[in-house]
mmCIF file of the N, C-alpha and C atoms, coordinates in Angstrom:
data_MODEL
# 
_entry.id   MODEL 
# 
loop_
_atom_site.group_PDB 
_atom_site.id 
_atom_site.type_symbol 
_atom_site.label_atom_id 
_atom_site.label_alt_id 
_atom_site.label_comp_id 
_atom_site.label_asym_id 
_atom_site.label_entity_id 
_atom_site.label_seq_id 
_atom_site.pdbx_PDB_ins_code 
_atom_site.Cartn_x 
_atom_site.Cartn_y 
_atom_site.Cartn_z 
_atom_site.occupancy 
_atom_site.B_iso_or_equiv 
_atom_site.pdbx_formal_charge 
_atom_site.auth_seq_id 
_atom_site.auth_comp_id 
_atom_site.auth_asym_id 
_atom_site.auth_atom_id 
_atom_site.pdbx_PDB_model_num 
ATOM 1   N N  . MET A 1 1  ? 0.848   -1.178 0.000   1.00 0.00 ? 1  MET A N  1 
ATOM 2   C CA . MET A 1 1  ? 0.000   0.000  0.000   1.00 0.00 ? 1  MET A CA 1 
ATOM 3   C C  . MET A 1 1  ? 0.896   1.244  0.000   1.00 0.00 ? 1  MET A C  1 
ATOM 4   N N  . SER A 1 2  ? 0.662   2.138  -0.926  1.00 0.00 ? 2  SER A N  1 
ATOM 5   C CA . SER A 1 2  ? 1.494   3.335  -1.003  1.00 0.00 ? 2  SER A CA 1 
ATOM 6   C C  . SER A 1 2  ? 0.974   4.414  -0.051  1.00 0.00 ? 2  SER A C  1 
ATOM 7   N N  . THR A 1 3  ? 1.879   5.246  0.378   1.00 0.00 ? 3  THR A N  1 
ATOM 8   C CA . THR A 1 3  ? 1.533   6.325  1.293   1.00 0.00 ? 3  THR A CA 1 
ATOM 9   C C  . THR A 1 3  ? 1.184   7.569  0.482   1.00 0.00 ? 3  THR A C  1 
ATOM 10  N N  . ALA A 1 4  ? 0.091   8.205  0.816   1.00 0.00 ? 4  ALA A N  1 
ATOM 11  C CA . ALA A 1 4  ? -0.307  9.432  0.139   1.00 0.00 ? 4  ALA A CA 1 
ATOM 12  C C  . ALA A 1 4  ? 0.586   10.572 0.616   1.00 0.00 ? 4  ALA A C  1 
ATOM 13  N N  . LEU A 1 5  ? 0.878   11.491 -0.298  1.00 0.00 ? 5  LEU A N  1 
ATOM 14  C CA . LEU A 1 5  ? 1.663   12.666 0.056   1.00 0.00 ? 5  LEU A CA 1 
ATOM 15  C C  . LEU A 1 5  ? 0.739   13.855 0.226   1.00 0.00 ? 5  LEU A C  1 
ATOM 16  N N  . CYS A 1 6  ? 1.043   14.684 1.191   1.00 0.00 ? 6  CYS A N  1 
ATOM 17  C CA . CYS A 1 6  ? 0.272   15.897 1.429   1.00 0.00 ? 6  CYS A CA 1 
ATOM 18  C C  . CYS A 1 6  ? 0.415   16.819 0.214   1.00 0.00 ? 6  CYS A C  1 
ATOM 19  N N  . PRO A 1 7  ? -0.681  17.327 -0.339  1.00 0.00 ? 7  PRO A N  1 
ATOM 20  C CA . PRO A 1 7  ? -0.585  18.191 -1.512  1.00 0.00 ? 7  PRO A CA 1 
ATOM 21  C C  . PRO A 1 7  ? 0.049   19.556 -1.220  1.00 0.00 ? 7  PRO A C  1 
ATOM 22  N N  . ILE A 1 8  ? 0.183   19.929 0.035   1.00 0.00 ? 8  ILE A N  1 
ATOM 23  C CA . ILE A 1 8  ? 0.766   21.225 0.389   1.00 0.00 ? 8  ILE A CA 1 
ATOM 24  C C  . ILE A 1 8  ? 2.261   21.100 0.659   1.00 0.00 ? 8  ILE A C  1 
ATOM 25  N N  . CYS A 1 9  ? 2.661   20.244 1.586   1.00 0.00 ? 9  CYS A N  1 
ATOM 26  C CA . CYS A 1 9  ? 4.075   20.165 1.990   1.00 0.00 ? 9  CYS A CA 1 
ATOM 27  C C  . CYS A 1 9  ? 4.803   18.955 1.424   1.00 0.00 ? 9  CYS A C  1 
ATOM 28  N N  . LYS A 1 10 ? 4.062   18.042 0.801   1.00 0.00 ? 10 LYS A N  1 
ATOM 29  C CA . LYS A 1 10 ? 4.616   16.833 0.176   1.00 0.00 ? 10 LYS A CA 1 
ATOM 30  C C  . LYS A 1 10 ? 5.173   15.808 1.166   1.00 0.00 ? 10 LYS A C  1 
ATOM 31  N N  . LYS A 1 11 ? 4.865   15.946 2.447   1.00 0.00 ? 11 LYS A N  1 
ATOM 32  C CA . LYS A 1 11 ? 5.263   14.945 3.439   1.00 0.00 ? 11 LYS A CA 1 
ATOM 33  C C  . LYS A 1 11 ? 4.253   13.798 3.400   1.00 0.00 ? 11 LYS A C  1 
ATOM 34  N N  . PRO A 1 12 ? 4.636   12.608 3.854   1.00 0.00 ? 12 PRO A N  1 
ATOM 35  C CA . PRO A 1 12 ? 3.674   11.501 3.911   1.00 0.00 ? 12 PRO A CA 1 
ATOM 36  C C  . PRO A 1 12 ? 2.486   11.860 4.795   1.00 0.00 ? 12 PRO A C  1 
ATOM 37  N N  . SER A 1 13 ? 1.313   11.504 4.326   1.00 0.00 ? 13 SER A N  1 
ATOM 38  C CA . SER A 1 13 ? 0.084   11.788 5.069   1.00 0.00 ? 13 SER A CA 1 
ATOM 39  C C  . SER A 1 13 ? -0.461  10.488 5.648   1.00 0.00 ? 13 SER A C  1 
ATOM 40  N N  . PRO A 1 14 ? -0.716  10.442 6.947   1.00 0.00 ? 14 PRO A N  1 
ATOM 41  C CA . PRO A 1 14 ? -1.288  9.220  7.537   1.00 0.00 ? 14 PRO A CA 1 
ATOM 42  C C  . PRO A 1 14 ? -2.623  8.875  6.882   1.00 0.00 ? 14 PRO A C  1 
ATOM 43  N N  . PRO A 1 15 ? -3.018  7.605  6.918   1.00 0.00 ? 15 PRO A N  1 
ATOM 44  C CA . PRO A 1 15 ? -4.288  7.198  6.297   1.00 0.00 ? 15 PRO A CA 1 
ATOM 45  C C  . PRO A 1 15 ? -5.494  7.880  6.957   1.00 0.00 ? 15 PRO A C  1 
ATOM 46  N N  . ARG A 1 16 ? -6.585  7.910  6.215   1.00 0.00 ? 16 ARG A N  1 
ATOM 47  C CA . ARG A 1 16 ? -7.818  8.569  6.657   1.00 0.00 ? 16 ARG A CA 1 
ATOM 48  C C  . ARG A 1 16 ? -8.282  8.073  8.029   1.00 0.00 ? 16 ARG A C  1 
ATOM 49  N N  . SER A 1 17 ? -8.104  6.791  8.307   1.00 0.00 ? 17 SER A N  1 
ATOM 50  C CA . SER A 1 17 ? -8.558  6.234  9.585   1.00 0.00 ? 17 SER A CA 1 
ATOM 51  C C  . SER A 1 17 ? -7.803  6.821  10.782  1.00 0.00 ? 17 SER A C  1 
ATOM 52  N N  . GLU A 1 18 ? -6.589  7.312  10.558  1.00 0.00 ? 18 GLU A N  1 
ATOM 53  C CA . GLU A 1 18 ? -5.780  7.889  11.630  1.00 0.00 ? 18 GLU A CA 1 
ATOM 54  C C  . GLU A 1 18 ? -5.673  9.411  11.561  1.00 0.00 ? 18 GLU A C  1 
ATOM 55  N N  . ASN A 1 19 ? -6.166  10.002 10.481  1.00 0.00 ? 19 ASN A N  1 
ATOM 56  C CA . ASN A 1 19 ? -5.911  11.406 10.216  1.00 0.00 ? 19 ASN A CA 1 
ATOM 57  C C  . ASN A 1 19 ? -7.177  12.135 9.772   1.00 0.00 ? 19 ASN A C  1 
ATOM 58  N N  . PRO A 1 20 ? -7.799  12.934 10.630  1.00 0.00 ? 20 PRO A N  1 
ATOM 59  C CA . PRO A 1 20 ? -9.022  13.642 10.235  1.00 0.00 ? 20 PRO A CA 1 
ATOM 60  C C  . PRO A 1 20 ? -8.781  14.738 9.190   1.00 0.00 ? 20 PRO A C  1 
ATOM 61  N N  . ALA A 1 21 ? -7.534  15.115 8.954   1.00 0.00 ? 21 ALA A N  1 
ATOM 62  C CA . ALA A 1 21 ? -7.223  16.153 7.961   1.00 0.00 ? 21 ALA A CA 1 
ATOM 63  C C  . ALA A 1 21 ? -6.906  15.564 6.588   1.00 0.00 ? 21 ALA A C  1 
ATOM 64  N N  . PHE A 1 22 ? -7.020  14.246 6.429   1.00 0.00 ? 22 PHE A N  1 
ATOM 65  C CA . PHE A 1 22 ? -6.678  13.590 5.163   1.00 0.00 ? 22 PHE A CA 1 
ATOM 66  C C  . PHE A 1 22 ? -7.391  14.266 4.001   1.00 0.00 ? 22 PHE A C  1 
ATOM 67  N N  . PRO A 1 23 ? -6.753  14.521 2.876   1.00 0.00 ? 23 PRO A N  1 
ATOM 68  C CA . PRO A 1 23 ? -5.483  14.031 2.368   1.00 0.00 ? 23 PRO A CA 1 
ATOM 69  C C  . PRO A 1 23 ? -4.276  14.866 2.807   1.00 0.00 ? 23 PRO A C  1 
ATOM 70  N N  . PHE A 1 24 ? -4.498  15.842 3.645   1.00 0.00 ? 24 PHE A N  1 
ATOM 71  C CA . PHE A 1 24 ? -3.403  16.670 4.140   1.00 0.00 ? 24 PHE A CA 1 
ATOM 72  C C  . PHE A 1 24 ? -2.757  15.967 5.330   1.00 0.00 ? 24 PHE A C  1 
ATOM 73  N N  . CYS A 1 25 ? -1.511  16.326 5.634   1.00 0.00 ? 25 CYS A N  1 
ATOM 74  C CA . CYS A 1 25 ? -0.814  15.671 6.741   1.00 0.00 ? 25 CYS A CA 1 
ATOM 75  C C  . CYS A 1 25 ? -1.216  16.264 8.092   1.00 0.00 ? 25 CYS A C  1 
ATOM 76  N N  . SER A 1 26 ? -1.770  17.489 8.102   1.00 0.00 ? 26 SER A N  1 
ATOM 77  C CA . SER A 1 26 ? -2.105  18.140 9.369   1.00 0.00 ? 26 SER A CA 1 
ATOM 78  C C  . SER A 1 26 ? -3.216  19.170 9.162   1.00 0.00 ? 26 SER A C  1 
ATOM 79  N N  . ARG A 1 27 ? -3.741  19.658 10.280  1.00 0.00 ? 27 ARG A N  1 
ATOM 80  C CA . ARG A 1 27 ? -4.749  20.726 10.216  1.00 0.00 ? 27 ARG A CA 1 
ATOM 81  C C  . ARG A 1 27 ? -4.153  21.992 9.617   1.00 0.00 ? 27 ARG A C  1 
ATOM 82  N N  . ARG A 1 28 ? -2.859  22.227 9.879   1.00 0.00 ? 28 ARG A N  1 
ATOM 83  C CA . ARG A 1 28 ? -2.194  23.407 9.338   1.00 0.00 ? 28 ARG A CA 1 
ATOM 84  C C  . ARG A 1 28 ? -2.193  23.382 7.803   1.00 0.00 ? 28 ARG A C  1 
ATOM 85  N N  . CYS A 1 29 ? -1.798  22.261 7.204   1.00 0.00 ? 29 CYS A N  1 
ATOM 86  C CA . CYS A 1 29 ? -1.775  22.168 5.741   1.00 0.00 ? 29 CYS A CA 1 
ATOM 87  C C  . CYS A 1 29 ? -3.193  22.266 5.164   1.00 0.00 ? 29 CYS A C  1 
ATOM 88  N N  . ARG A 1 30 ? -4.149  21.711 5.877   1.00 0.00 ? 30 ARG A N  1 
ATOM 89  C CA . ARG A 1 30 ? -5.545  21.818 5.443   1.00 0.00 ? 30 ARG A CA 1 
ATOM 90  C C  . ARG A 1 30 ? -5.986  23.282 5.432   1.00 0.00 ? 30 ARG A C  1 
ATOM 91  N N  . ALA A 1 31 ? -5.596  24.047 6.460   1.00 0.00 ? 31 ALA A N  1 
ATOM 92  C CA . ALA A 1 31 ? -5.939  25.470 6.531   1.00 0.00 ? 31 ALA A CA 1 
ATOM 93  C C  . ALA A 1 31 ? -5.209  26.266 5.453   1.00 0.00 ? 31 ALA A C  1 
ATOM 94  N N  . VAL A 1 32 ? -3.976  25.904 5.154   1.00 0.00 ? 32 VAL A N  1 
ATOM 95  C CA . VAL A 1 32 ? -3.228  26.576 4.086   1.00 0.00 ? 32 VAL A CA 1 
ATOM 96  C C  . VAL A 1 32 ? -3.959  26.396 2.759   1.00 0.00 ? 32 VAL A C  1 
ATOM 97  N N  . ASP A 1 33 ? -4.425  25.174 2.489   1.00 0.00 ? 33 ASP A N  1 
ATOM 98  C CA . ASP A 1 33 ? -5.155  24.902 1.251   1.00 0.00 ? 33 ASP A CA 1 
ATOM 99  C C  . ASP A 1 33 ? -6.446  25.715 1.182   1.00 0.00 ? 33 ASP A C  1 
ATOM 100 N N  . LEU A 1 34 ? -7.187  25.762 2.278   1.00 0.00 ? 34 LEU A N  1 
ATOM 101 C CA . LEU A 1 34 ? -8.416  26.558 2.320   1.00 0.00 ? 34 LEU A CA 1 
ATOM 102 C C  . LEU A 1 34 ? -8.107  28.031 2.058   1.00 0.00 ? 34 LEU A C  1 
ATOM 103 N N  . GLY A 1 35 ? -7.048  28.537 2.654   1.00 0.00 ? 35 GLY A N  1 
ATOM 104 C CA . GLY A 1 35 ? -6.648  29.925 2.436   1.00 0.00 ? 35 GLY A CA 1 
ATOM 105 C C  . GLY A 1 35 ? -6.318  30.205 0.981   1.00 0.00 ? 35 GLY A C  1 
ATOM 106 N N  . ARG A 1 36 ? -5.717  29.237 0.315   1.00 0.00 ? 36 ARG A N  1 
ATOM 107 C CA . ARG A 1 36 ? -5.408  29.414 -1.111  1.00 0.00 ? 36 ARG A CA 1 
ATOM 108 C C  . ARG A 1 36 ? -6.675  29.470 -1.947  1.00 0.00 ? 36 ARG A C  1 
ATOM 109 N N  . TRP A 1 37 ? -7.656  28.630 -1.607  1.00 0.00 ? 37 TRP A N  1 
ATOM 110 C CA . TRP A 1 37 ? -8.939  28.686 -2.321  1.00 0.00 ? 37 TRP A CA 1 
ATOM 111 C C  . TRP A 1 37 ? -9.626  30.031 -2.080  1.00 0.00 ? 37 TRP A C  1 
ATOM 112 N N  . LEU A 1 38 ? -9.669  30.453 -0.827  1.00 0.00 ? 38 LEU A N  1 
ATOM 113 C CA . LEU A 1 38 ? -10.343 31.712 -0.499  1.00 0.00 ? 38 LEU A CA 1 
ATOM 114 C C  . LEU A 1 38 ? -9.609  32.912 -1.071  1.00 0.00 ? 38 LEU A C  1 
ATOM 115 N N  . GLY A 1 39 ? -8.296  32.826 -1.218  1.00 0.00 ? 39 GLY A N  1 
ATOM 116 C CA . GLY A 1 39 ? -7.503  33.892 -1.804  1.00 0.00 ? 39 GLY A CA 1 
ATOM 117 C C  . GLY A 1 39 ? -7.475  33.842 -3.325  1.00 0.00 ? 39 GLY A C  1 
ATOM 118 N N  . GLU A 1 40 ? -8.253  32.910 -3.897  1.00 0.00 ? 40 GLU A N  1 
ATOM 119 C CA . GLU A 1 40 ? -8.383  32.736 -5.344  1.00 0.00 ? 40 GLU A CA 1 
ATOM 120 C C  . GLU A 1 40 ? -7.059  32.424 -6.023  1.00 0.00 ? 40 GLU A C  1 
ATOM 121 N N  . GLU A 1 41 ? -6.177  31.695 -5.314  1.00 0.00 ? 41 GLU A N  1 
ATOM 122 C CA . GLU A 1 41 ? -4.924  31.268 -5.932  1.00 0.00 ? 41 GLU A CA 1 
ATOM 123 C C  . GLU A 1 41 ? -5.153  30.073 -6.856  1.00 0.00 ? 41 GLU A C  1 
ATOM 124 N N  . TYR A 1 42 ? -6.182  29.275 -6.567  1.00 0.00 ? 42 TYR A N  1 
ATOM 125 C CA . TYR A 1 42 ? -6.548  28.164 -7.438  1.00 0.00 ? 42 TYR A CA 1 
ATOM 126 C C  . TYR A 1 42 ? -7.643  28.665 -8.363  1.00 0.00 ? 42 TYR A C  1 
ATOM 127 N N  . ARG A 1 43 ? -7.551  28.294 -9.618  1.00 0.00 ? 43 ARG A N  1 
ATOM 128 C CA . ARG A 1 43 ? -8.569  28.727 -10.580 1.00 0.00 ? 43 ARG A CA 1 
ATOM 129 C C  . ARG A 1 43 ? -8.956  27.561 -11.477 1.00 0.00 ? 43 ARG A C  1 
ATOM 130 N N  . MET A 1 44 ? -10.221 27.503 -11.796 1.00 0.00 ? 44 MET A N  1 
ATOM 131 C CA . MET A 1 44 ? -10.718 26.508 -12.737 1.00 0.00 ? 44 MET A CA 1 
ATOM 132 C C  . MET A 1 44 ? -10.673 27.128 -14.129 1.00 0.00 ? 44 MET A C  1 
ATOM 133 N N  . PRO A 1 45 ? -10.286 26.369 -15.149 1.00 0.00 ? 45 PRO A N  1 
ATOM 134 C CA . PRO A 1 45 ? -10.259 26.933 -16.501 1.00 0.00 ? 45 PRO A CA 1 
ATOM 135 C C  . PRO A 1 45 ? -11.661 27.304 -16.951 1.00 0.00 ? 45 PRO A C  1 
ATOM 136 N N  . ASP A 1 46 ? -11.753 28.414 -17.648 1.00 0.00 ? 46 ASP A N  1 
ATOM 137 C CA . ASP A 1 46 ? -13.027 28.909 -18.158 1.00 0.00 ? 46 ASP A CA 1 
ATOM 138 C C  . ASP A 1 46 ? -13.117 28.573 -19.639 1.00 0.00 ? 46 ASP A C  1 
ATOM 139 N N  . ARG A 1 47 ? -14.327 28.567 -20.164 1.00 0.00 ? 47 ARG A N  1 
ATOM 140 C CA . ARG A 1 47 ? -14.490 28.373 -21.597 1.00 0.00 ? 47 ARG A CA 1 
ATOM 141 C C  . ARG A 1 47 ? -13.823 29.523 -22.330 1.00 0.00 ? 47 ARG A C  1 
ATOM 142 N N  . GLN A 1 48 ? -13.480 29.275 -23.563 1.00 0.00 ? 48 GLN A N  1 
ATOM 143 C CA . GLN A 1 48 ? -12.913 30.344 -24.369 1.00 0.00 ? 48 GLN A CA 1 
ATOM 144 C C  . GLN A 1 48 ? -13.967 31.436 -24.524 1.00 0.00 ? 48 GLN A C  1 
ATOM 145 N N  . ALA A 1 49 ? -13.537 32.689 -24.590 1.00 0.00 ? 49 ALA A N  1 
ATOM 146 C CA . ALA A 1 49 ? -14.447 33.830 -24.624 1.00 0.00 ? 49 ALA A CA 1 
ATOM 147 C C  . ALA A 1 49 ? -15.413 33.752 -25.805 1.00 0.00 ? 49 ALA A C  1 
ATOM 148 N N  . GLU A 1 50 ? -14.964 33.247 -26.945 1.00 0.00 ? 50 GLU A N  1 
ATOM 149 C CA . GLU A 1 50 ? -15.840 33.234 -28.121 1.00 0.00 ? 50 GLU A CA 1 
ATOM 150 C C  . GLU A 1 50 ? -16.788 32.041 -28.150 1.00 0.00 ? 50 GLU A C  1 
ATOM 151 N N  . GLN A 1 51 ? -16.639 31.087 -27.243 1.00 0.00 ? 51 GLN A N  1 
ATOM 152 C CA . GLN A 1 51 ? -17.509 29.923 -27.217 1.00 0.00 ? 51 GLN A CA 1 
ATOM 153 C C  . GLN A 1 51 ? -18.622 30.148 -26.196 1.00 0.00 ? 51 GLN A C  1 
ATOM 154 N N  . SER A 1 52 ? -19.840 30.008 -26.621 1.00 0.00 ? 52 SER A N  1 
ATOM 155 C CA . SER A 1 52 ? -20.967 30.160 -25.708 1.00 0.00 ? 52 SER A CA 1 
ATOM 156 C C  . SER A 1 52 ? -21.740 28.846 -25.653 1.00 0.00 ? 52 SER A C  1 
ATOM 157 N N  . GLU A 1 53 ? -22.718 28.755 -24.780 1.00 0.00 ? 53 GLU A N  1 
ATOM 158 C CA . GLU A 1 53 ? -23.515 27.532 -24.669 1.00 0.00 ? 53 GLU A CA 1 
ATOM 159 C C  . GLU A 1 53 ? -24.251 27.219 -25.959 1.00 0.00 ? 53 GLU A C  1 
ATOM 160 N N  . ASP A 1 54 ? -24.659 28.251 -26.704 1.00 0.00 ? 54 ASP A N  1 
ATOM 161 C CA . ASP A 1 54 ? -25.372 28.040 -27.954 1.00 0.00 ? 54 ASP A CA 1 
ATOM 162 C C  . ASP A 1 54 ? -24.495 27.373 -29.004 1.00 0.00 ? 54 ASP A C  1 
ATOM 163 N N  . GLU A 1 55 ? -23.179 27.523 -28.900 1.00 0.00 ? 55 GLU A N  1 
ATOM 164 C CA . GLU A 1 55 ? -22.268 26.967 -29.881 1.00 0.00 ? 55 GLU A CA 1 
ATOM 165 C C  . GLU A 1 55 ? -21.806 25.561 -29.539 1.00 0.00 ? 55 GLU A C  1 
ATOM 166 N N  . LEU A 1 56 ? -22.142 25.075 -28.348 1.00 0.00 ? 56 LEU A N  1 
ATOM 167 C CA . LEU A 1 56 ? -21.733 23.728 -27.962 1.00 0.00 ? 56 LEU A CA 1 
ATOM 168 C C  . LEU A 1 56 ? -22.557 22.699 -28.718 1.00 0.00 ? 56 LEU A C  1 
ATOM 169 N N  . PRO A 1 57 ? -21.975 21.556 -29.086 1.00 0.00 ? 57 PRO A N  1 
ATOM 170 C CA . PRO A 1 57 ? -22.768 20.482 -29.689 1.00 0.00 ? 57 PRO A CA 1 
ATOM 171 C C  . PRO A 1 57 ? -23.867 20.042 -28.735 1.00 0.00 ? 57 PRO A C  1 
ATOM 172 N N  . SER A 1 58 ? -25.004 19.606 -29.251 1.00 0.00 ? 58 SER A N  1 
ATOM 173 C CA . SER A 1 58 ? -26.157 19.279 -28.412 1.00 0.00 ? 58 SER A CA 1 
ATOM 174 C C  . SER A 1 58 ? -25.845 18.196 -27.385 1.00 0.00 ? 58 SER A C  1 
ATOM 175 N N  . GLY A 1 59 ? -24.948 17.273 -27.686 1.00 0.00 ? 59 GLY A N  1 
ATOM 176 C CA . GLY A 1 59 ? -24.597 16.219 -26.743 1.00 0.00 ? 59 GLY A CA 1 
ATOM 177 C C  . GLY A 1 59 ? -23.760 16.703 -25.580 1.00 0.00 ? 59 GLY A C  1 
ATOM 178 N N  . CYS A 1 60 ? -23.220 17.931 -25.648 1.00 0.00 ? 60 CYS A N  1 
ATOM 179 C CA . CYS A 1 60 ? -22.338 18.451 -24.602 1.00 0.00 ? 60 CYS A CA 1 
ATOM 180 C C  . CYS A 1 60 ? -23.043 19.399 -23.651 1.00 0.00 ? 60 CYS A C  1 
ATOM 181 N N  . HIS A 1 61 ? -24.308 19.680 -23.861 1.00 0.00 ? 61 HIS A N  1 
ATOM 182 C CA . HIS A 1 61 ? -25.021 20.626 -23.012 1.00 0.00 ? 61 HIS A CA 1 
ATOM 183 C C  . HIS A 1 61 ? -25.218 20.005 -21.640 1.00 0.00 ? 61 HIS A C  1 
ATOM 184 N N  . PRO A 1 62 ? -24.781 20.673 -20.551 1.00 0.00 ? 62 PRO A N  1 
ATOM 185 C CA . PRO A 1 62 ? -24.846 20.085 -19.218 1.00 0.00 ? 62 PRO A CA 1 
ATOM 186 C C  . PRO A 1 62 ? -26.260 19.780 -18.719 1.00 0.00 ? 62 PRO A C  1 
ATOM 187 N N  . ASP A 1 63 ? -27.279 20.481 -19.228 1.00 0.00 ? 63 ASP A N  1 
ATOM 188 C CA . ASP A 1 63 ? -28.653 20.259 -18.775 1.00 0.00 ? 63 ASP A CA 1 
ATOM 189 C C  . ASP A 1 63 ? -29.379 19.203 -19.593 1.00 0.00 ? 63 ASP A C  1 
ATOM 190 N N  . ARG A 1 64 ? -28.772 18.753 -20.661 1.00 0.00 ? 64 ARG A N  1 
ATOM 191 C CA . ARG A 1 64 ? -29.443 17.800 -21.564 1.00 0.00 ? 64 ARG A CA 1 
ATOM 192 C C  . ARG A 1 64 ? -28.637 16.518 -21.659 1.00 0.00 ? 64 ARG A C  1 
ATOM 193 N N  . GLN A 1 65 ? -28.554 15.782 -20.623 1.00 0.00 ? 65 GLN A N  1 
ATOM 194 C CA . GLN A 1 65 ? -27.817 14.527 -20.643 1.00 0.00 ? 65 GLN A CA 1 
ATOM 195 C C  . GLN A 1 65 ? -28.763 13.414 -21.045 1.00 0.00 ? 65 GLN A C  1 
ATOM 196 N N  . GLY A 1 66 ? -28.490 12.815 -22.203 1.00 0.00 ? 66 GLY A N  1 
ATOM 197 C CA . GLY A 1 66 ? -29.302 11.702 -22.661 1.00 0.00 ? 66 GLY A CA 1 
ATOM 198 C C  . GLY A 1 66 ? -30.584 12.090 -23.349 1.00 0.00 ? 66 GLY A C  1 
ATOM 199 N N  . GLU A 1 67 ? -30.903 13.361 -23.482 1.00 0.00 ? 67 GLU A N  1 
ATOM 200 C CA . GLU A 1 67 ? -32.123 13.814 -24.153 1.00 0.00 ? 67 GLU A CA 1 
ATOM 201 C C  . GLU A 1 67 ? -31.817 14.170 -25.592 1.00 0.00 ? 67 GLU A C  1 
ATOM 202 N N  . ASP A 1 68 ? -32.842 14.117 -26.420 1.00 0.00 ? 68 ASP A N  1 
ATOM 203 C CA . ASP A 1 68 ? -32.712 14.609 -27.795 1.00 0.00 ? 68 ASP A CA 1 
ATOM 204 C C  . ASP A 1 68 ? -32.899 16.106 -27.763 1.00 0.00 ? 68 ASP A C  1 
ATOM 205 N N  . ALA A 1 69 ? -32.146 16.815 -28.598 1.00 0.00 ? 69 ALA A N  1 
ATOM 206 C CA . ALA A 1 69 ? -32.205 18.291 -28.592 1.00 0.00 ? 69 ALA A CA 1 
ATOM 207 C C  . ALA A 1 69 ? -33.484 18.813 -29.152 1.00 0.00 ? 69 ALA A C  1 
# 
């Protein structure tokens, strides 16, 4: 079984059964990660500016899964 590494400090992180902060190694690293999210250091990629929902193929529309357009 491989040991998970903390995504913040890269130290080995104890398993979930022993560590309430999992996947982080400590409460401190968990708080650092939360601070990065709140400080908007992490960003999700956005669609290209010229692409809108109307231009997406009908099978890719998030509200129409499995329906005919």
